C-alpha atoms as a printed R data frame, in Angstrom:
    type eleno elety resid chain resno       x      y      z
1   ATOM     1    CA   MET     A     1 112.444 52.607 49.896
2   ATOM     2    CA   ARG     A     2 113.543 53.372 53.431
3   ATOM     3    CA   HIS     A     3 116.055 50.966 54.958
4   ATOM     4    CA   SER     A     4 117.202 50.852 58.561
5   ATOM     5    CA   VAL     A     5 118.989 48.764 61.141
6   ATOM     6    CA   ILE     A     6 117.647 48.230 64.655
7   ATOM     7    CA   LEU     A     7 120.298 47.654 67.294
8   ATOM     8    CA   LYS     A     8 118.975 44.637 69.172
9   ATOM     9    CA   LYS     A     9 121.296 42.424 71.178
10  ATOM    10    CA   ALA     A    10 121.780 38.904 69.818
11  ATOM    11    CA   SER     A    11 119.510 39.423 66.822
12  ATOM    12    CA   LEU     A    12 118.440 41.896 64.165
13  ATOM    13    CA   VAL     A    13 114.791 42.850 63.878
14  ATOM    14    CA   GLY     A    14 114.306 43.182 60.124
15  ATOM    15    CA   ALA     A    15 112.987 46.494 58.864
16  ATOM    16    CA   PHE     A    16 111.014 46.041 55.706
17  ATOM    17    CA   PHE     A    17 107.820 46.999 53.931
18  ATOM    18    CA   VAL     A    18 104.974 44.562 53.476
19  ATOM    19    CA   SER     A    19 102.667 45.286 50.556
20  ATOM    20    CA   LEU     A    20  99.071 44.213 51.055
21  ATOM    21    CA   LEU     A    21  95.962 44.759 48.977
22  ATOM    22    CA   CYS     A    22  93.817 45.830 51.917
23  ATOM    23    CA   VAL     A    23  94.637 47.597 55.171
24  ATOM    24    CA   ASP     A    24  92.423 45.116 57.037
25  ATOM    25    CA   LEU     A    25  94.888 42.370 56.161
26  ATOM    26    CA   ALA     A    26  97.303 43.973 58.614
27  ATOM    27    CA   GLN     A    27  96.003 41.434 61.114
28  ATOM    28    CA   ALA     A    28  98.297 38.950 59.369
29  ATOM    29    CA   PHE     A    29 101.248 40.738 61.011
30  ATOM    30    CA   CYS     A    30 100.479 39.597 64.553
31  ATOM    31    CA   PRO     A    31  99.416 36.052 65.506
32  ATOM    32    CA   GLN     A    32  95.733 35.656 66.275
33  ATOM    33    CA   ARG     A    33  94.688 34.752 69.835
34  ATOM    34    CA   ALA     A    34  91.135 33.467 69.813
35  ATOM    35    CA   ASP     A    35  91.801 31.564 73.053
36  ATOM    36    CA   LEU     A    36  91.630 34.618 75.324
37  ATOM    37    CA   ALA     A    37  88.714 35.154 77.686
38  ATOM    38    CA   GLN     A    38  86.576 38.108 76.610
39  ATOM    39    CA   VAL     A    39  85.858 41.050 78.933
40  ATOM    40    CA   ALA     A    40  83.375 43.892 78.532
41  ATOM    41    CA   VAL     A    41  84.534 47.415 77.642
42  ATOM    42    CA   ARG     A    42  82.685 50.271 79.344
43  ATOM    43    CA   HIS     A    43  84.094 52.977 77.083
44  ATOM    44    CA   VAL     A    44  87.054 53.972 74.950
45  ATOM    45    CA   VAL     A    45  89.070 56.729 76.609
46  ATOM    46    CA   ASP     A    46  91.312 57.568 73.642
47  ATOM    47    CA   GLY     A    47  93.264 55.835 70.887
48  ATOM    48    CA   ASP     A    48  95.378 53.734 73.240
49  ATOM    49    CA   THR     A    49  93.314 53.402 76.436
50  ATOM    50    CA   VAL     A    50  90.006 51.756 77.321
51  ATOM    51    CA   ARG     A    51  88.073 51.367 80.559
52  ATOM    52    CA   LEU     A    52  86.537 47.995 81.304
53  ATOM    53    CA   ALA     A    53  83.156 47.338 82.872
54  ATOM    54    CA   ASP     A    54  84.970 46.114 85.998
55  ATOM    55    CA   GLY     A    55  86.567 49.574 86.394
56  ATOM    56    CA   ARG     A    56  90.087 48.784 85.238
57  ATOM    57    CA   SER     A    57  91.869 51.145 82.829
58  ATOM    58    CA   ILE     A    58  93.736 49.249 80.108
59  ATOM    59    CA   ARG     A    59  96.715 50.885 78.388
60  ATOM    60    CA   LEU     A    60  97.334 49.161 75.050
61  ATOM    61    CA   ILE     A    61 100.865 47.790 74.697
62  ATOM    62    CA   GLY     A    62 102.888 48.731 71.629
63  ATOM    63    CA   ILE     A    63 101.123 51.862 70.440
64  ATOM    64    CA   ASN     A    64 101.210 55.535 71.349
65  ATOM    65    CA   ALA     A    65  98.198 57.273 69.836
66  ATOM    66    CA   PRO     A    66  97.972 61.051 69.336
67  ATOM    67    CA   GLU     A    67  96.722 62.842 72.447
68  ATOM    68    CA   LEU     A    68  93.216 64.244 72.823
69  ATOM    69    CA   GLY     A    69  93.153 67.846 73.976
70  ATOM    70    CA   ARG     A    70  92.864 68.315 77.730
71  ATOM    71    CA   LYS     A    71  93.234 71.234 80.125
72  ATOM    72    CA   GLY     A    72  92.775 73.782 77.350
73  ATOM    73    CA   ARG     A    73  95.070 72.049 74.867
74  ATOM    74    CA   SER     A    74  93.988 71.227 71.319
75  ATOM    75    CA   ASP     A    75  93.668 67.679 70.048
76  ATOM    76    CA   GLU     A    76  96.780 66.398 68.333
77  ATOM    77    CA   PRO     A    77  96.294 65.490 64.650
78  ATOM    78    CA   TYR     A    78  94.445 62.174 64.270
79  ATOM    79    CA   ALA     A    79  93.697 61.882 67.992
80  ATOM    80    CA   VAL     A    80  89.934 61.960 67.391
81  ATOM    81    CA   GLN     A    81  90.216 59.556 64.448
82  ATOM    82    CA   ALA     A    82  92.265 57.107 66.521
83  ATOM    83    CA   THR     A    83  89.717 57.213 69.350
84  ATOM    84    CA   ARG     A    84  86.781 56.706 67.002
85  ATOM    85    CA   ARG     A    85  88.518 53.870 65.174
86  ATOM    86    CA   LEU     A    86  89.312 52.023 68.392
87  ATOM    87    CA   GLN     A    87  85.679 52.500 69.436
88  ATOM    88    CA   ALA     A    88  84.550 51.064 66.094
89  ATOM    89    CA   LEU     A    89  86.829 48.042 66.506
90  ATOM    90    CA   VAL     A    90  85.464 47.416 70.010
91  ATOM    91    CA   ASP     A    91  81.880 47.831 68.783
92  ATOM    92    CA   ALA     A    92  82.513 45.380 65.936
93  ATOM    93    CA   SER     A    93  83.618 42.903 68.611
94  ATOM    94    CA   ASP     A    94  80.263 43.301 70.403
95  ATOM    95    CA   GLY     A    95  81.867 45.501 73.047
96  ATOM    96    CA   ARG     A    96  84.105 42.715 74.348
97  ATOM    97    CA   VAL     A    97  87.853 42.169 73.953
98  ATOM    98    CA   GLY     A    98  90.460 39.606 74.903
99  ATOM    99    CA   LEU     A    99  93.384 40.700 77.075
100 ATOM   100    CA   LEU     A   100  96.966 39.470 76.796
101 ATOM   101    CA   TYR     A   101  98.813 40.988 79.746
102 ATOM   102    CA   GLY     A   102 102.347 42.300 79.566
103 ATOM   103    CA   ALA     A   103 105.291 40.894 81.479
104 ATOM   104    CA   GLN     A   104 105.017 44.144 83.440
105 ATOM   105    CA   ARG     A   105 101.339 44.255 84.272
106 ATOM   106    CA   GLU     A   106 100.876 47.837 85.466
107 ATOM   107    CA   ASP     A   107 102.343 51.218 84.602
108 ATOM   108    CA   ARG     A   108 103.235 53.977 87.047
109 ATOM   109    CA   TYR     A   109  99.717 55.419 86.756
110 ATOM   110    CA   GLY     A   110  98.134 52.172 87.930
111 ATOM   111    CA   ARG     A   111  96.757 51.252 84.513
112 ATOM   112    CA   THR     A   112  96.781 47.614 83.433
113 ATOM   113    CA   LEU     A   113  99.128 46.983 80.502
114 ATOM   114    CA   ALA     A   114  97.765 44.557 77.920
115 ATOM   115    CA   HIS     A   115  97.350 43.739 74.239
116 ATOM   116    CA   LEU     A   116  93.748 43.855 73.012
117 ATOM   117    CA   TYR     A   117  92.145 41.304 70.680
118 ATOM   118    CA   ASP     A   118  88.706 41.208 69.091
119 ATOM   119    CA   ARG     A   119  86.361 38.196 69.168
120 ATOM   120    CA   GLN     A   120  88.110 36.752 66.100
121 ATOM   121    CA   GLY     A   121  91.444 36.926 67.910
122 ATOM   122    CA   ARG     A   122  92.851 39.832 65.899
123 ATOM   123    CA   ASN     A   123  95.266 42.286 67.512
124 ATOM   124    CA   LEU     A   124  93.744 45.772 67.746
125 ATOM   125    CA   GLU     A   125  97.044 47.634 68.137
126 ATOM   126    CA   ALA     A   126  98.272 46.205 64.823
127 ATOM   127    CA   GLN     A   127  95.069 47.350 63.144
128 ATOM   128    CA   LEU     A   128  95.458 50.916 64.420
129 ATOM   129    CA   LEU     A   129  99.153 51.029 63.529
130 ATOM   130    CA   SER     A   130  98.515 49.744 60.009
131 ATOM   131    CA   GLU     A   131  96.095 52.629 59.467
132 ATOM   132    CA   GLY     A   132  98.516 55.298 60.709
133 ATOM   133    CA   LEU     A   133  96.544 56.022 63.876
134 ATOM   134    CA   GLY     A   134  99.472 55.796 66.261
135 ATOM   135    CA   PHE     A   135 103.196 55.168 66.630
136 ATOM   136    CA   MET     A   136 104.802 51.851 67.469
137 ATOM   137    CA   VAL     A   137 106.474 51.963 70.866
138 ATOM   138    CA   ALA     A   138 108.386 49.303 72.782
139 ATOM   139    CA   VAL     A   139 108.991 49.526 76.517
140 ATOM   140    CA   SER     A   140 110.971 46.670 78.033
141 ATOM   141    CA   PRO     A   141 109.931 44.095 79.186
142 ATOM   142    CA   ASN     A   142 106.589 44.423 77.337
143 ATOM   143    CA   ALA     A   143 107.863 43.810 73.822
144 ATOM   144    CA   ALA     A   144 106.501 40.399 72.834
145 ATOM   145    CA   LEU     A   145 104.778 41.771 69.703
146 ATOM   146    CA   VAL     A   146 107.280 44.464 68.756
147 ATOM   147    CA   THR     A   147 108.272 42.853 65.443
148 ATOM   148    CA   CYS     A   148 104.776 42.407 64.041
149 ATOM   149    CA   GLN     A   149 103.582 45.766 65.342
150 ATOM   150    CA   ALA     A   150 106.579 47.500 63.752
151 ATOM   151    CA   GLN     A   151 105.683 45.841 60.454
152 ATOM   152    CA   ALA     A   152 102.116 47.079 60.765
153 ATOM   153    CA   GLU     A   153 103.383 50.629 61.293
154 ATOM   154    CA   ARG     A   154 105.694 50.337 58.290
155 ATOM   155    CA   GLN     A   155 102.727 49.576 56.072
156 ATOM   156    CA   ALA     A   156 101.049 52.836 57.101
157 ATOM   157    CA   ARG     A   157 104.310 54.764 56.787
158 ATOM   158    CA   SER     A   158 104.993 53.455 53.289
159 ATOM   159    CA   LYS     A   159 101.449 54.403 52.225
160 ATOM   160    CA   ARG     A   160 101.575 57.757 54.074
161 ATOM   161    CA   LEU     A   161  98.414 56.979 56.006
162 ATOM   162    CA   GLY     A   162  97.168 58.921 59.019
163 ATOM   163    CA   VAL     A   163  99.937 60.508 61.070
164 ATOM   164    CA   TRP     A   164 102.415 59.642 58.311
165 ATOM   165    CA   ARG     A   165 100.817 62.090 55.870
166 ATOM   166    CA   ASP     A   166 103.144 64.662 57.430
167 ATOM   167    CA   GLU     A   167 106.822 64.384 58.297
168 ATOM   168    CA   GLN     A   168 107.106 63.178 61.872
169 ATOM   169    CA   VAL     A   169 110.875 63.102 62.424
170 ATOM   170    CA   LYS     A   170 111.988 66.273 64.185
171 ATOM   171    CA   THR     A   171 115.323 68.001 63.702
172 ATOM   172    CA   ALA     A   172 117.128 69.948 66.414
173 ATOM   173    CA   GLY     A   173 115.400 73.260 65.711
174 ATOM   174    CA   GLN     A   174 111.884 71.811 65.684
175 ATOM   175    CA   LEU     A   175 111.695 70.802 69.348
176 ATOM   176    CA   ARG     A   176 109.553 73.155 71.403
177 ATOM   177    CA   GLY     A   177 108.777 71.059 74.465
178 ATOM   178    CA   GLY     A   178 108.762 67.614 76.017
179 ATOM   179    CA   GLY     A   179 106.572 64.662 75.100
180 ATOM   180    CA   PHE     A   180 106.615 61.846 72.594
181 ATOM   181    CA   ALA     A   181 108.694 62.497 69.488
182 ATOM   182    CA   LEU     A   182 110.732 60.958 66.699
183 ATOM   183    CA   LEU     A   183 114.209 62.455 66.512
184 ATOM   184    CA   GLY     A   184 116.521 62.249 63.535
185 ATOM   185    CA   GLY     A   185 120.139 63.315 63.493
186 ATOM   186    CA   ARG     A   186 123.799 62.400 63.431
187 ATOM   187    CA   VAL     A   187 125.634 60.921 66.420
188 ATOM   188    CA   ILE     A   188 128.519 63.212 67.349
189 ATOM   189    CA   ALA     A   189 129.727 61.447 70.499
190 ATOM   190    CA   VAL     A   190 129.188 58.244 72.474
191 ATOM   191    CA   GLN     A   191 129.801 57.945 76.221
192 ATOM   192    CA   HIS     A   192 129.443 54.997 78.589
193 ATOM   193    CA   ASN     A   193 129.471 55.622 82.335
194 ATOM   194    CA   ARG     A   194 127.624 54.720 85.517
195 ATOM   195    CA   GLY     A   195 124.564 56.567 84.229
196 ATOM   196    CA   GLY     A   196 124.293 54.291 81.214
197 ATOM   197    CA   LEU     A   197 125.184 54.837 77.579
198 ATOM   198    CA   TRP     A   198 124.748 58.261 76.008
199 ATOM   199    CA   LEU     A   199 124.489 59.110 72.308
200 ATOM   200    CA   ASP     A   200 124.970 62.825 71.695
201 ATOM   201    CA   LEU     A   201 123.136 64.046 68.594
202 ATOM   202    CA   ASP     A   202 123.747 67.233 66.677
203 ATOM   203    CA   GLY     A   203 121.702 70.200 67.856
204 ATOM   204    CA   GLY     A   204 121.903 69.742 71.618
205 ATOM   205    CA   ARG     A   205 120.053 66.446 71.948
206 ATOM   206    CA   VAL     A   206 121.070 63.233 73.691
207 ATOM   207    CA   LEU     A   207 119.769 59.666 73.715
208 ATOM   208    CA   ARG     A   208 120.190 57.657 76.907
209 ATOM   209    CA   VAL     A   209 120.153 53.931 77.538
210 ATOM   210    CA   ALA     A   210 119.748 53.319 81.265
211 ATOM   211    CA   PRO     A   211 122.165 50.824 82.877
212 ATOM   212    CA   GLU     A   212 119.408 48.282 83.546
213 ATOM   213    CA   LEU     A   213 118.450 48.266 79.843
214 ATOM   214    CA   LEU     A   214 121.907 47.853 78.300
215 ATOM   215    CA   ASP     A   215 121.366 44.107 77.916
216 ATOM   216    CA   GLU     A   216 118.577 44.893 75.445
217 ATOM   217    CA   PHE     A   217 121.086 46.412 73.025
218 ATOM   218    CA   ASP     A   218 124.190 45.430 71.102
219 ATOM   219    CA   LEU     A   219 126.635 47.501 73.150
220 ATOM   220    CA   ARG     A   220 129.492 47.285 70.630
221 ATOM   221    CA   ALA     A   221 127.220 48.460 67.834
222 ATOM   222    CA   LEU     A   222 126.039 51.399 69.932
223 ATOM   223    CA   GLN     A   223 129.604 52.426 70.722
224 ATOM   224    CA   ALA     A   224 130.433 52.421 67.003
225 ATOM   225    CA   LEU     A   225 127.667 54.846 66.045
226 ATOM   226    CA   LYS     A   226 129.712 58.063 66.033
227 ATOM   227    CA   GLY     A   227 129.169 59.761 62.685
228 ATOM   228    CA   ARG     A   228 126.119 57.672 61.784
229 ATOM   229    CA   ARG     A   229 122.607 58.977 61.164
230 ATOM   230    CA   VAL     A   230 119.933 57.570 63.438
231 ATOM   231    CA   GLU     A   231 116.229 57.830 64.104
232 ATOM   232    CA   ALA     A   232 115.049 57.463 67.689
233 ATOM   233    CA   ARG     A   233 111.593 57.536 69.204
234 ATOM   234    CA   GLY     A   234 110.389 57.986 72.740
235 ATOM   235    CA   TRP     A   235 109.491 60.577 75.336
236 ATOM   236    CA   VAL     A   236 111.638 63.715 75.260
237 ATOM   237    CA   ILE     A   237 112.519 65.653 78.410
238 ATOM   238    CA   ASP     A   238 113.448 69.342 78.374
239 ATOM   239    CA   ARG     A   239 116.158 69.370 81.032
240 ATOM   240    CA   GLN     A   240 116.407 73.157 80.905
241 ATOM   241    CA   SER     A   241 112.765 73.635 81.943
242 ATOM   242    CA   ARG     A   242 113.284 71.248 84.874
243 ATOM   243    CA   GLY     A   243 116.275 73.150 86.142
244 ATOM   244    CA   GLY     A   244 118.560 70.162 85.815
245 ATOM   245    CA   LEU     A   245 120.672 71.300 82.889
246 ATOM   246    CA   LYS     A   246 124.361 71.493 83.700
247 ATOM   247    CA   SER     A   247 127.033 73.262 81.682
248 ATOM   248    CA   GLY     A   248 127.912 71.316 78.557
249 ATOM   249    CA   GLN     A   249 124.864 69.038 78.730
250 ATOM   250    CA   ALA     A   250 122.338 68.651 75.943
251 ATOM   251    CA   ARG     A   251 119.015 70.362 76.600
252 ATOM   252    CA   TRP     A   252 116.799 67.651 75.113
253 ATOM   253    CA   MET     A   253 117.043 64.067 76.389
254 ATOM   254    CA   LEU     A   254 115.254 61.002 75.061
255 ATOM   255    CA   SER     A   255 115.510 57.756 77.017
256 ATOM   256    CA   LEU     A   256 115.503 54.629 74.863
257 ATOM   257    CA   THR     A   257 113.205 52.013 76.387
258 ATOM   258    CA   HIS     A   258 113.936 49.148 73.975
259 ATOM   259    CA   SER     A   259 116.257 48.431 71.060
260 ATOM   260    CA   ALA     A   260 113.345 48.770 68.626
261 ATOM   261    CA   MET     A   261 113.146 52.479 69.524
262 ATOM   262    CA   LEU     A   262 116.452 53.196 67.750
263 ATOM   263    CA   GLU     A   263 117.270 52.719 64.077
264 ATOM   264    CA   VAL     A   264 120.486 53.335 62.197
265 ATOM   265    CA   LEU     A   265 119.903 54.949 58.816
266 ATOM   266    CA   PRO     A   266 121.966 54.737 55.620
């Protein structure tokens, strides 16, 4: 059994497996919301985005689904399955969903950020996560359901469903470009300066907590991580390809967007 510690300020988000007889029971992870007004879905764009009949694009909060191939790129594994499953969930809800908006209502692309619920009030992100059709992500301040969505993902991970059929945590030598990734490694140095808090990992990788997000973390615990093994998730930047790599800096940088995106391993 895999154990971990999430470094969240003022509390610990428990990391544990929940054994259920049926994947559909994953809805028990997140509270039902049958009180939400239903809106019509025009079509499902991919495993984490839908377009409504009123023209709005909705980016689901708490899940990052594999990417469909675009501009000559191939589909990522399980991207098609995630898209089809979200379509099936929307269809089973008669093409209408309830929206629970995030504290931050729009992303930088102008998409509306919201949780989706079917007509029975069940959270669709939790369903997809419990089936291994995406990765749990938490971006402050939109983290109201992070605990239950993380539990839904852990069910899929423990059963090796979907994306979890293959090892997802990348070591230093496995990075080939930017984008979403799970990084595993040992912390070799910790620095705190005006640019935030930096955790240097073995293999030329660094995790960054921006100054405005430090309150989301237990700062003392972060500063005591030297020598510990961690697993981080988020969007990796190749600083060398952007021409911003200075002497002595790590090539690969991952910015932590919430405490739930970092776990300390045994």
